[in-house]
C-alpha positions in Angstrom: 0.0 0.0 0.0 1.4 3.4 -0.8 2.2 5.6 2.2 0.4 9.0 2.2 2.6 11.9 1.7 1.8 13.4 5.1 2.9 10.2 6.9 6.0 9.5 5.0 8.3 11.2 7.4 7.3 8.8 10.1 8.9 5.9 8.3 12.7 5.3 8.1 14.7 6.0 5.0 15.2 2.1 4.6 11.5 1.3 4.9 11.3 -0.4 1.5 14.1 -2.9 2.5 12.4 -3.5 6.0 9.1 -4.1 4.2 10.5 -6.5 1.7 12.3 -8.4 4.4 9.1 -8.8 6.4 6.9 -9.7 3.5 9.1 -12.1 1.6 12.0 -13.4 3.8 10.2 -13.8 7.1 6.5 -14.4 5.9 7.6 -16.3 2.8 5.5 -14.3 0.5 2.2 -15.3 2.3 -0.2 -13.4 4.6 0.7 -14.1 8.2 -3.0 -14.3 9.2 -4.9 -16.1 6.3 -2.0 -17.5 4.2 -2.9 -16.0 0.8 0.1 -15.9 -1.5 1.4 -12.6 -2.8 0.8 -11.8 -6.4 -1.6 -14.7 -7.0 -5.1 -14.3 -8.2 -7.5 -16.0 -5.8 -11.2 -16.6 -5.9 -12.9 -15.0 -2.8 -16.3 -15.3 -1.2 -18.0 -12.6 0.8 -17.6 -14.5 4.2 -13.7 -14.5 3.8 -13.3 -18.0 2.3 -10.9 -18.2 -0.6 -9.7 -20.9 -2.9 -6.1 -22.1 -2.5 -5.1 -23.1 -5.9 -1.9 -24.9 -4.7 -3.7 -27.3 -2.4 -7.1 -27.1 -4.4 -9.0 -26.4 -1.2 -11.0 -23.6 0.3 -9.8 -21.8 3.3 -11.4 -19.4 5.8 -10.2 -16.0 6.8 -7.6 -17.6 9.2 -6.2 -20.0 6.7 -7.8 -23.1 8.0 -9.6 -25.6 5.9 -13.2 -24.5 5.1 -16.1 -26.2 3.4 -16.6 -25.9 -0.3 -19.3 -23.4 -1.2 -22.6 -24.3 -2.8 -23.5 -23.0 -6.2 -25.3 -19.8 -4.9 -22.2 -18.8 -2.8 -19.8 -19.6 -5.6 -21.9 -17.4 -8.0 -21.2 -14.4 -5.7 -17.5 -15.0 -5.7 -14.9 -12.7 -7.1 -11.3 -12.9 -8.2 -8.7 -10.6 -6.6 -5.0 -10.2 -6.9 -3.3 -10.6 -3.5 -0.8 -7.8 -2.5 1.0 -8.1 0.7 1.9 -5.1 2.8 4.0 -4.7 6.0 1.7 -3.7 8.8 2.4 -2.3 12.3 0.7 -4.3 15.0 0.4 -1.2 17.3 -0.6 1.3 14.4 2.5 3.3 15.2 4.7 3.8 12.1 7.7 4.9 14.1 7.8 1.5 15.9 9.6 -0.6 13.3 10.8 -3.4 15.6 10.6 -6.9 13.8 8.1 -8.2 16.3 5.8 -5.2 15.7 5.7 -5.8 11.9 3.7 -8.4 10.1 2.9 -9.2 6.4 -0.8 -9.0 5.6 -2.9 -9.1 2.5 -5.3 -6.3 1.7 -8.3 -8.0 3.4 -6.4 -8.8 6.6 -4.8 -5.4 6.6 -8.1 -3.6 6.4 -9.7 -5.7 9.2 -6.6 -5.1 11.4 -6.8 -1.4 10.8 -10.6 -1.1 11.1 -10.6 0.6 14.4 -7.8 2.9 13.6 -9.6 4.0 10.4 -12.8 4.7 12.4 -10.9 6.8 14.9 -9.2 8.9 12.1 -12.5 9.2 10.3 -14.2 10.6 13.5 -11.4 13.1 14.1 -11.7 14.3 10.4 -15.4 14.8 10.8 -14.9 16.7 14.1 -12.3 18.9 12.6 -14.7 19.7 9.6 -17.5 20.4 11.9 -15.3 22.8 14.0 -14.1 24.6 10.8 -17.9 24.9 9.9 -18.7 26.3 13.3 -15.8 28.7 13.2 -16.8 30.2 9.8 -20.4 29.5 9.2 -21.9 29.4 12.9 -23.5 26.6 14.6 -25.1 23.7 12.7 -28.8 23.6 12.9 -30.2 20.1 13.7 
């Protein structure tokens, strides 16, 4: 995932090398939570199950064996390309200790960061409301 310009200065200058080490040397090119392989196209269901083409099985969101989908579920599946990213466990981009970093696919990364995204969204809305109050007066509800 690209790093936003305003957060780039939090990351060390050798972040690309650190990220590559975490994703490909330590994790072996697979998501550390669900096991999806980097760069592969996988068929995914809405409930998080995905088809592991190497083993020809379906796996759940944690990488465990899952039951095969029925025709209705399979009809709603989609194919996505897996991209691994180095993720901070504590959401602090300045803490780059090896045990604080993990390799996650897009789905697991979004699930891991859900609460942090909600927190930032709330702050953004409050800041916009404060600017509106400052220049336009109080909101009428």
